[in-house]
Backbone as a chain_set.jsonl record, in Angstrom:
{"seq": "MTDTVSITSRAATRIKDIMAGHPGSAGLRVAVEGGGCSGFQYDFKLDSQRADDDLVIERDGATVLIDSVSLVYINGSEIDFVDDLIGRSFKINNPQATMSCGCGTSFSI", "coords": {"N": [[-91.291, 161.789, 188.389], [-91.906, 164.53, 187.213], [-90.239, 165.796, 184.23], [-91.106, 169.267, 184.365], [-90.098, 172.618, 183.359], [-91.303, 175.874, 182.061], [-90.174, 178.348, 179.237], [-91.034, 181.308, 179.102], [-91.854, 183.501, 176.736], [-90.34, 185.816, 176.971], [-88.23, 185.45, 177.873], [-87.237, 183.372, 176.015], [-86.463, 184.931, 173.843], [-85.086, 187.07, 174.812], [-82.465, 185.295, 176.049], [-82.31, 184.043, 173.557], [-81.394, 186.524, 171.893], [-78.802, 186.623, 174.174], [-77.325, 184.316, 173.558], [-76.758, 184.92, 170.756], [-74.759, 186.126, 170.625], [-72.347, 185.044, 171.28], [-70.889, 182.568, 169.927], [-70.079, 179.998, 170.301], [-71.409, 178.711, 172.667], [-73.434, 176.345, 174.126], [-75.662, 176.818, 175.791], [-78.071, 178.45, 177.529], [-77.314, 177.792, 181.338], [-78.852, 176.689, 183.705], [-78.778, 177.01, 187.251], [-79.036, 175.584, 190.786], [-77.483, 176.856, 194.028], [-76.122, 176.33, 196.702], [-76.414, 178.677, 199.473], [-76.674, 182.5, 199.361], [-79.389, 185.169, 200.846], [-81.309, 183.352, 201.51], [-81.311, 180.397, 201.408], [-80.728, 179.265, 199.35], [-79.313, 179.721, 196.218], [-80.023, 181.266, 193.135], [-77.941, 180.222, 189.565], [-76.772, 181.678, 186.872], [-75.445, 181.389, 183.399], [-73.68, 181.082, 180.692], [-73.166, 177.827, 179.002], [-70.935, 176.265, 177.391], [-70.462, 173.2, 176.999], [-73.488, 170.404, 177.006], [-74.174, 168.18, 179.385], [-74.355, 164.764, 179.998], [-76.772, 164.626, 181.966], [-78.536, 166.38, 181.698], [-81.507, 168.398, 181.922], [-83.232, 169.496, 178.655], [-83.893, 172.221, 177.29], [-85.501, 173.687, 174.731], [-86.856, 177.118, 173.351], [-88.53, 178.824, 170.626], [-85.98, 179.196, 169.218], [-83.467, 178.963, 171.504], [-81.513, 178.265, 174.174], [-82.307, 175.941, 177.002], [-80.414, 174.999, 179.835], [-80.46, 172.356, 182.348], [-79.08, 170.834, 184.731], [-79.549, 167.059, 186.72], [-79.485, 168.204, 189.488], [-79.796, 170.207, 190.444], [-82.958, 170.494, 188.748], [-84.293, 169.268, 190.995], [-85.089, 171.158, 192.803], [-86.197, 172.844, 191.394], [-88.069, 171.985, 189.549], [-91.37, 172.221, 187.626], [-91.039, 175.068, 187.671], [-91.298, 178.948, 186.226], [-89.093, 180.106, 183.742], [-88.445, 183.321, 183.455], [-88.109, 186.915, 182.087], [-87.577, 190.02, 183.059], [-88.431, 193.49, 183.012], [-88.109, 195.959, 184.104], [-88.358, 198.989, 186.508], [-86.233, 197.906, 188.152], [-84.259, 196.992, 186.97], [-83.119, 194.84, 184.841], [-84.271, 191.841, 184.053], [-83.01, 188.103, 184.72], [-86.388, 186.172, 186.201], [-86.709, 183.379, 187.607], [-89.915, 181.572, 188.243], [-90.553, 180.064, 191.461], [-92.902, 177.736, 192.45], [-92.314, 176.083, 194.121], [-90.545, 177.522, 196.222], [-90.339, 178.661, 199.462], [-90.349, 180.644, 200.49], [-89.021, 183.745, 199.779], [-85.773, 186.037, 198.797], [-85.67, 189.755, 198.744], [-84.759, 190.932, 196.04], [-84.938, 188.493, 194.922], [-83.229, 186.378, 193.984], [-82.73, 184.903, 194.948], [-83.56, 181.98, 197.319], [-85.759, 179.856, 199.482], [-86.802, 176.047, 200.395]], "CA": [[-90.965, 163.139, 188.778], [-92.126, 164.691, 186.01], [-89.183, 166.852, 184.367], [-91.405, 170.297, 183.874], [-90.072, 173.962, 183.405], [-91.295, 176.701, 181.318], [-89.279, 179.252, 179.419], [-92.106, 182.584, 178.718], [-91.429, 184.064, 175.235], [-89.604, 186.871, 177.137], [-86.631, 184.993, 178.506], [-86.592, 182.954, 175.277], [-86.001, 186.533, 172.854], [-83.533, 187.214, 175.58], [-81.395, 183.866, 175.48], [-82.147, 183.708, 172.149], [-80.196, 187.143, 172.361], [-77.075, 186.21, 174.504], [-76.46, 183.346, 173.1], [-75.983, 184.947, 169.454], [-73.369, 186.872, 170.595], [-71.585, 183.934, 172.357], [-71.619, 181.677, 169.088], [-69.594, 179.013, 170.744], [-72.18, 178.272, 173.388], [-74.653, 175.539, 173.674], [-76.957, 177.406, 176.037], [-78.23, 179.207, 179.504], [-77.791, 176.967, 182.127], [-79.669, 177.511, 185.242], [-78.847, 176.287, 188.143], [-79.803, 176.353, 192.241], [-76.217, 176.369, 194.35], [-76.417, 176.707, 198.31], [-76.062, 180.077, 199.382], [-77.837, 183.765, 199.127], [-79.548, 184.78, 201.953], [-82.795, 182.727, 201.839], [-80.78, 179.008, 202.015], [-80.523, 178.586, 197.78], [-79.682, 180.963, 194.773], [-80.016, 180.644, 190.966], [-77.21, 181.108, 189.104], [-77.384, 181.861, 185.062], [-74.261, 181.509, 182.547], [-73.352, 180.41, 179.363], [-72.438, 176.95, 179.397], [-70.452, 175.277, 176.405], [-71.363, 171.914, 176.75], [-74.227, 169.927, 177.224], [-73.963, 167.091, 179.896], [-75.801, 163.963, 179.938], [-78.033, 164.639, 182.504], [-79.156, 168.192, 181.108], [-83.292, 168.434, 181.147], [-82.378, 171.033, 177.971], [-85.287, 173.15, 176.694], [-85.174, 174.776, 173.551], [-87.786, 177.129, 172.556], [-87.941, 179.812, 169.684], [-83.938, 179.408, 169.182], [-83.146, 179.501, 172.864], [-81.901, 176.708, 174.406], [-81.709, 176.506, 178.319], [-80.038, 173.779, 180.391], [-80.657, 172.625, 183.789], [-78.833, 169.501, 185.823], [-80.033, 166.71, 187.377], [-79.583, 167.944, 190.914], [-80.688, 171.732, 190.347], [-84.053, 170.717, 188.223], [-84.874, 168.598, 192.119], [-85.132, 172.323, 193.252], [-86.736, 174.257, 190.145], [-89.163, 170.924, 189.086], [-92.559, 172.816, 187.789], [-90.723, 176.318, 187.772], [-91.53, 179.157, 184.921], [-87.785, 181.118, 183.887], [-89.018, 184.777, 183.045], [-87.192, 187.861, 181.335], [-87.972, 190.918, 183.583], [-87.366, 194.389, 182.527], [-88.717, 197.025, 185.352], [-87.551, 199.738, 187.477], [-85.198, 198.064, 188.793], [-83.593, 196.242, 186.304], [-83.833, 193.675, 183.264], [-83.185, 190.193, 185.233], [-83.945, 186.551, 184.625], [-86.643, 185.493, 186.826], [-87.428, 182.467, 188.344], [-91.319, 182.057, 189.915], [-90.977, 178.738, 191.776], [-93.977, 176.774, 193.336], [-91.309, 175.306, 195.152], [-90.752, 178.078, 197.12], [-91.392, 178.867, 200.485], [-89.604, 182.307, 200.978], [-87.422, 184.893, 198.738], [-85.291, 187.062, 199.15], [-86.294, 190.402, 198.186], [-83.899, 190.643, 194.779], [-85.423, 187.675, 194.15], [-82.014, 185.547, 193.282], [-82.271, 183.008, 196.67], [-85.605, 180.721, 197.623], [-86.119, 178.762, 200.548], [-87.694, 175.543, 200.631]], "C": [[-91.057, 163.406, 187.291], [-91.418, 165.977, 185.639], [-89.725, 168.213, 183.582], [-90.683, 171.703, 184.157], [-89.945, 174.199, 182.088], [-89.848, 177.423, 180.83], [-90.509, 180.138, 178.991], [-91.012, 183.214, 177.179], [-90.198, 184.906, 175.692], [-88.135, 186.756, 177.239], [-86.467, 184.154, 177.052], [-85.541, 184.025, 174.71], [-85.022, 186.597, 173.881], [-82.478, 186.188, 175.956], [-81.358, 183.711, 173.965], [-80.608, 185.202, 171.8], [-79.222, 186.701, 172.666], [-76.854, 185.361, 173.741], [-76.111, 183.937, 171.495], [-74.651, 185.594, 169.297], [-72.088, 186.471, 171.246], [-71.923, 182.36, 170.769], [-71.65, 180.078, 169.134], [-71.043, 178.3, 171.805], [-73.244, 177.031, 173.457], [-75.684, 175.904, 174.86], [-77.07, 177.652, 177.278], [-78.314, 178.089, 180.008], [-78.287, 177.888, 183.249], [-79.443, 176.256, 186.389], [-79.284, 176.312, 189.76], [-78.428, 175.798, 193.173], [-77.056, 176.975, 195.658], [-75.604, 178.218, 198.657], [-76.924, 181.574, 199.629], [-78.697, 183.495, 200.695], [-81.186, 184.251, 202.643], [-82.191, 181.455, 202.028], [-80.007, 178.861, 200.444], [-80.592, 179.963, 196.802], [-79.859, 180.325, 193.677], [-78.939, 181.187, 190.534], [-77.604, 181.081, 187.765], [-76.168, 181.879, 184.839], [-74.744, 181.059, 181.846], [-72.804, 179.255, 179.724], [-71.783, 176.732, 177.516], [-70.333, 174.417, 176.024], [-72.768, 171.677, 177.131], [-73.739, 168.587, 178.366], [-74.88, 166.13, 180.28], [-76.515, 163.838, 180.411], [-78.866, 165.702, 182.574], [-80.893, 167.752, 180.859], [-82.469, 170.148, 180.132], [-83.762, 170.726, 176.945], [-84.978, 173.748, 175.639], [-86.939, 174.931, 173.276], [-87.886, 178.683, 171.744], [-86.543, 180.136, 169.635], [-83.207, 179.388, 170.308], [-82.815, 178.495, 173.243], [-81.667, 176.808, 176.662], [-81.547, 174.787, 178.687], [-80.447, 173.813, 181.552], [-80.057, 171.087, 184.242], [-79.803, 169.06, 186.437], [-80.415, 167.172, 188.43], [-80.324, 169.006, 191.003], [-82.624, 171.149, 189.758], [-85.245, 170.325, 189.684], [-85.652, 170.122, 192.395], [-86.294, 173.717, 192.876], [-87.834, 173.446, 189.497], [-90.671, 171.986, 188.936], [-92.064, 174.81, 187.805], [-91.427, 176.935, 185.988], [-90.244, 180.336, 185.238], [-88.825, 182.031, 183.029], [-87.621, 185.69, 182.75], [-87.694, 188.867, 182.318], [-87.561, 192.543, 182.907], [-88.091, 196.079, 182.804], [-87.896, 198.271, 185.856], [-86.501, 200.13, 188.377], [-84.436, 196.834, 188.388], [-83.733, 195.505, 185.398], [-82.544, 192.967, 184.256], [-84.211, 188.477, 184.204], [-85.014, 186.626, 186.102], [-86.958, 184.298, 187.288], [-88.893, 181.932, 189.21], [-91.771, 180.905, 189.569], [-91.711, 178.555, 192.251], [-93.419, 176.628, 194.766], [-90.902, 176.034, 196.467], [-90.939, 178.714, 198.294], [-91.011, 180.315, 200.839], [-88.172, 182.642, 199.975], [-86.889, 185.98, 199.585], [-85.559, 188.678, 198.485], [-85.692, 191.299, 196.634], [-84.853, 189.353, 193.742], [-84.697, 186.305, 193.808], [-82.698, 184.569, 194.307], [-83.833, 182.854, 197.386], [-84.93, 180.535, 199.225], [-87.148, 177.64, 199.928], [-88.51, 174.976, 201.692]], "O": [[-90.511, 162.779, 186.384], [-91.625, 167.032, 186.238], [-89.22, 168.518, 182.502], [-90.674, 171.977, 185.357], [-89.278, 173.64, 181.217], [-88.778, 177.341, 181.433], [-91.217, 179.416, 178.288], [-89.81, 183.231, 176.912], [-89.15, 184.844, 175.05], [-87.206, 187.493, 176.909], [-85.276, 184.22, 176.749], [-84.33, 184.093, 174.919], [-83.972, 186.012, 173.617], [-81.398, 186.735, 176.179], [-80.397, 183.278, 173.329], [-79.411, 185.015, 171.583], [-78.478, 186.273, 171.784], [-75.929, 185.657, 172.985], [-75.147, 183.387, 170.963], [-73.818, 185.641, 168.392], [-71.132, 187.149, 171.624], [-72.831, 181.531, 170.709], [-72.389, 179.236, 168.623], [-71.552, 177.261, 171.385], [-73.938, 176.972, 172.442], [-76.669, 175.165, 174.865], [-76.311, 177.18, 178.126], [-79.091, 177.25, 179.551], [-78.214, 179.075, 183.568], [-79.787, 175.074, 186.389], [-80.02, 177.271, 189.992], [-78.18, 174.592, 193.177], [-78.06, 177.684, 195.739], [-74.548, 178.668, 198.213], [-77.994, 181.438, 200.222], [-78.774, 182.495, 201.41], [-81.857, 184.545, 203.632], [-82.54, 181.099, 203.153], [-78.865, 178.41, 200.355], [-81.443, 180.841, 196.661], [-79.845, 179.132, 193.375], [-78.666, 182.353, 190.822], [-78.658, 180.538, 187.435], [-75.454, 182.291, 185.754], [-75.886, 180.599, 181.872], [-71.988, 179.285, 180.645], [-72.441, 177.176, 176.576], [-70.092, 174.291, 174.823], [-73.366, 172.648, 177.591], [-72.737, 167.996, 177.962], [-75.973, 166.392, 180.783], [-77.369, 163.075, 179.957], [-79.766, 165.885, 183.394], [-81.381, 167.057, 179.968], [-81.786, 171.123, 180.446], [-84.306, 169.82, 176.313], [-83.976, 174.46, 175.698], [-87.838, 174.107, 173.11], [-87.323, 179.644, 172.268], [-86.049, 181.211, 169.976], [-82.086, 179.869, 170.147], [-83.502, 177.527, 172.915], [-81.006, 177.61, 177.323], [-82.106, 173.793, 178.225], [-80.818, 174.869, 182.065], [-80.817, 170.153, 183.985], [-80.76, 169.738, 186.809], [-81.563, 166.873, 188.759], [-81.426, 168.954, 191.549], [-83.519, 171.511, 190.521], [-86.416, 170.698, 189.75], [-86.86, 170.159, 192.161], [-86.822, 174.697, 193.4], [-88.63, 174.117, 188.841], [-91.099, 172.509, 189.965], [-92.941, 175.659, 187.966], [-91.821, 176.262, 185.036], [-90.142, 181.103, 186.196], [-89.695, 181.674, 182.235], [-86.464, 185.38, 183.036], [-88.792, 188.384, 182.593], [-86.47, 192.716, 182.365], [-88.427, 196.973, 182.026], [-86.729, 198.399, 185.488], [-86.032, 201.121, 188.939], [-84.062, 195.917, 189.119], [-84.903, 195.529, 185.016], [-81.413, 193.08, 184.728], [-85.212, 188.124, 183.581], [-84.491, 187.116, 187.103], [-88.185, 184.38, 187.348], [-88.996, 181.883, 190.435], [-92.493, 180.459, 188.677], [-91.676, 179.401, 193.145], [-93.789, 176.88, 195.913], [-90.874, 175.471, 197.562], [-91.879, 179.507, 198.232], [-91.706, 180.946, 201.636], [-87.082, 182.17, 199.653], [-87.298, 186.574, 200.582], [-85.658, 188.523, 197.268], [-86.318, 192.292, 196.263], [-85.23, 189.292, 192.571], [-85.311, 185.304, 193.439], [-83.101, 183.436, 194.042], [-84.776, 183.546, 197.769], [-83.94, 180.984, 199.803], [-88.082, 177.955, 199.191], [-89.584, 174.438, 201.424]]}, "num_chains": 1, "name": "protein.A"}
């Protein structure tokens, strides 16, 4: 399996801004957890440490950390940041997802 997850320039800018306010952070951790209305849900949080099995993605001063278990579910995805009428949030464009909820935070494979 090729570990490919990309970050858009909008997402990189937002992650860099968030990290600037938290100088001890190693990056934004993107994880997949069980739950949500569609079976799995995305979790975004700042993490102070990198794990040995993390995929580390860097772009324009932003760092994303993805653990090896979560990577199985989001491999091939693009992490974006959207600012629209419903609000501002990170969005994962996941080609593996066969269904997602209306807000885009949960999905099924």
